[in-house]
C-alpha positions as CSV (number, residue, x, y, z in Angstrom):
1,M,0.0,0.0,0.0
2,L,2.8,2.4,1.0
3,R,4.6,1.6,-2.2
4,K,1.5,2.3,-4.4
5,S,1.1,5.7,-2.6
6,F,4.7,6.5,-3.2
7,L,4.4,5.6,-6.9
8,L,1.2,7.7,-7.2
9,L,2.8,10.7,-5.6
10,A,5.9,10.4,-7.7
11,L,3.7,10.2,-10.8
12,L,1.7,13.2,-9.8
13,F,4.8,15.3,-9.1
14,G,6.3,14.2,-12.4
15,L,3.2,15.3,-14.3
16,V,3.1,18.7,-12.4
17,G,6.8,19.2,-13.2
18,A,6.3,18.3,-16.9
19,A,3.4,20.8,-17.2
20,R,5.7,23.7,-16.1
21,P,7.5,25.5,-19.0
22,H,11.1,24.6,-19.3
23,V,13.3,27.5,-18.1
24,R,17.0,27.2,-18.7
25,H,19.5,28.0,-15.9
26,G,20.2,31.7,-15.9
27,Q,17.1,32.8,-17.8
28,K,15.0,35.5,-16.1
29,L,11.4,36.0,-17.2
30,S,9.9,39.4,-16.6
31,K,7.2,40.1,-14.2
32,L,6.2,43.2,-16.1
33,T,2.8,43.4,-17.8
34,G,0.7,45.8,-19.7
35,D,2.0,49.3,-20.3
36,A,5.1,48.7,-18.2
37,L,6.0,45.7,-20.4
38,V,5.4,47.7,-23.6
39,E,7.5,50.6,-22.5
40,A,10.3,48.4,-21.3
41,A,10.2,46.6,-24.7
42,C,10.4,49.8,-26.7
43,H,13.0,51.5,-24.5
44,G,16.2,52.2,-26.4
45,V,15.0,50.9,-29.8
46,G,16.2,54.0,-31.5
47,G,14.4,56.7,-33.4
48,N,10.9,57.6,-32.3
49,E,10.0,55.1,-29.5
50,A,6.4,56.4,-29.7
51,D,5.9,54.4,-33.0
52,C,7.1,51.2,-31.3
53,I,4.9,51.9,-28.2
54,S,1.8,52.6,-30.2
55,T,2.3,49.5,-32.3
56,L,2.7,47.3,-29.2
57,Q,-0.2,49.0,-27.5
58,S,-2.4,47.6,-30.3
59,A,-1.8,44.1,-28.9
60,T,-4.7,42.6,-27.0
61,P,-4.6,42.8,-23.1
62,V,-3.9,39.1,-23.0
63,Q,-0.9,39.5,-25.3
64,K,0.4,42.4,-23.2
65,A,-0.1,40.4,-20.0
66,E,2.9,38.1,-20.6
67,P,6.3,38.7,-22.2
68,N,6.2,35.6,-24.3
69,A,2.8,36.5,-25.8
70,L,4.0,40.1,-26.5
71,A,7.2,38.9,-28.2
72,F,5.1,36.5,-30.4
73,F,2.7,39.4,-31.2
74,T,5.7,41.7,-32.1
75,L,7.3,39.1,-34.4
76,K,3.9,38.3,-36.1
77,F,3.3,42.0,-36.7
78,V,6.7,42.3,-38.5
79,E,6.1,39.1,-40.4
80,N,2.6,40.2,-41.5
81,H,3.8,43.7,-42.6
82,A,7.0,42.6,-44.3
83,E,4.9,41.9,-47.4
84,N,4.2,45.7,-47.5
85,I,7.9,46.3,-47.8
86,T,8.4,43.8,-50.6
87,D,5.4,45.2,-52.4
88,S,6.8,48.7,-52.1
89,I,10.2,47.6,-53.3
90,Q,8.7,45.9,-56.3
91,K,6.6,49.0,-57.2
92,L,9.6,51.2,-57.0
93,N,11.8,48.8,-59.0
94,A,9.2,48.6,-61.7
95,D,9.8,52.3,-62.4
96,S,12.5,52.4,-65.1
97,D,13.3,56.1,-64.2
98,V,14.5,55.2,-60.7
99,D,18.0,56.4,-59.9
100,P,20.5,53.6,-60.3
101,Q,21.8,54.1,-56.7
102,L,18.3,53.8,-55.3
103,Q,17.6,50.8,-57.6
104,S,20.7,49.1,-56.2
105,A,19.5,49.8,-52.6
106,L,16.1,48.4,-53.5
107,T,17.7,45.2,-54.8
108,D,19.7,44.8,-51.6
109,C,16.5,45.4,-49.6
110,M,14.6,42.8,-51.6
111,D,17.4,40.3,-51.0
112,Q,17.2,40.9,-47.2
113,Y,13.5,40.9,-46.9
114,E,13.2,37.6,-48.8
115,S,14.9,35.9,-45.9
116,I,13.4,37.9,-43.1
117,D,10.1,36.0,-43.3
118,D,11.9,32.7,-42.7
119,L,14.0,34.1,-39.9
120,I,10.9,35.5,-38.1
121,E,9.1,32.1,-38.5
122,D,12.1,30.4,-36.9
123,A,12.2,33.1,-34.2
124,N,8.5,32.5,-33.5
125,D,9.1,28.8,-33.2
126,G,11.8,29.6,-30.6
127,V,9.5,31.9,-28.7
128,G,6.7,29.3,-28.8
129,T,8.9,26.6,-27.4
130,R,10.6,29.1,-25.0
131,N,13.9,28.4,-26.6
132,Y,15.0,32.0,-26.2
133,P,18.6,31.7,-27.3
134,D,17.5,30.4,-30.7
135,A,14.7,33.0,-30.9
136,Q,17.3,35.7,-30.2
137,K,19.7,34.4,-32.8
138,F,17.0,34.5,-35.5
139,I,15.7,37.9,-34.4
140,T,19.3,39.3,-34.5
141,A,19.7,37.9,-38.0
142,A,16.4,39.5,-39.2
143,L,17.4,42.8,-37.5
144,S,20.7,42.7,-39.4
145,G,18.8,42.4,-42.7
146,A,16.5,45.3,-41.8
147,E,19.5,47.4,-40.8
148,L,21.3,46.7,-44.0
149,C,18.2,47.6,-46.0
150,S,17.9,50.8,-44.0
151,S,21.5,51.8,-44.5
152,Q,21.4,51.1,-48.2
153,L,18.3,53.3,-48.6
154,K,20.0,56.1,-46.6
155,N,23.1,55.8,-48.7
156,S,21.2,56.1,-51.9
157,N,20.6,59.7,-51.0
158,F,17.1,59.6,-52.7
159,E,16.0,62.6,-50.5
160,E,18.8,64.7,-52.0
161,K,17.9,63.8,-55.6
162,K,14.4,65.3,-55.6
163,D,15.2,67.2,-58.8
164,C,16.1,64.0,-60.6
165,E,13.4,61.7,-59.2
166,D,9.7,62.3,-59.5
167,A,7.8,63.2,-56.3
168,E,5.9,59.9,-56.2
169,T,9.2,57.9,-56.3
170,V,10.6,60.0,-53.5
171,D,7.4,59.6,-51.4
172,M,7.4,55.9,-51.9
173,A,11.1,55.6,-51.0
174,R,10.4,57.7,-47.9
175,D,7.5,55.5,-46.9
176,L,9.6,52.4,-47.5
177,T,12.3,53.8,-45.2
178,K,9.7,54.5,-42.5
179,Y,8.4,50.9,-42.7
180,V,12.0,49.5,-42.4
181,V,12.8,51.7,-39.5
182,L,9.6,50.6,-37.7
183,H,10.6,46.9,-38.4
184,K,14.0,47.6,-36.9
185,Q,12.4,49.1,-33.8
186,L,10.0,46.2,-33.4
187,L,12.7,43.5,-33.9
188,S,14.8,45.4,-31.3
189,A,11.7,45.4,-29.0
190,A,11.3,41.6,-29.4
191,L,14.9,41.2,-28.4
192,N,14.3,43.5,-25.4
193,I,11.3,41.4,-24.4
194,L,13.2,38.2,-24.4
195,T,16.0,39.7,-22.3
196,I,14.1,41.9,-19.8
197,D,15.1,41.0,-16.2
């Protein structure tokens, strides 16, 4: 009888232990929620943090109640809106009058954004399984791609060539740059979420 009770208790404790999420040694999960979590995520992301904050504020209360859920929301937002960037790049590249320097930047951006979708999917898998080191690795790679795109656009000096470019092309390039900057901020926010103490 005592042996059966011991086995039953061991089984129960084993099931309870298996139901808890796996946390690796040294990982700290944040106790922040809601507005405090959003502000901590967007702190130091560069540029206008208000854009990052307003985007993360659009998450549901449930998503803002837990860091893992907010990280997943943030990555999904970038993934869902990356298509806007590739569409904008294709529209701009379709214009044969685009300055060659801008066209080169757009080609580099397209190369980067073609792989960002896969990287974000892999990062979401890491977040979903709470494998944060892998998630951070994929987010960092996606962030590098967005940073390269952003710097190429900036180096194309499209803003300074308003006389050469038509106004619509300059406006589209400006909008594209804003999208990429927001993606950089959100990817940085996702990294912040996964590393908040």
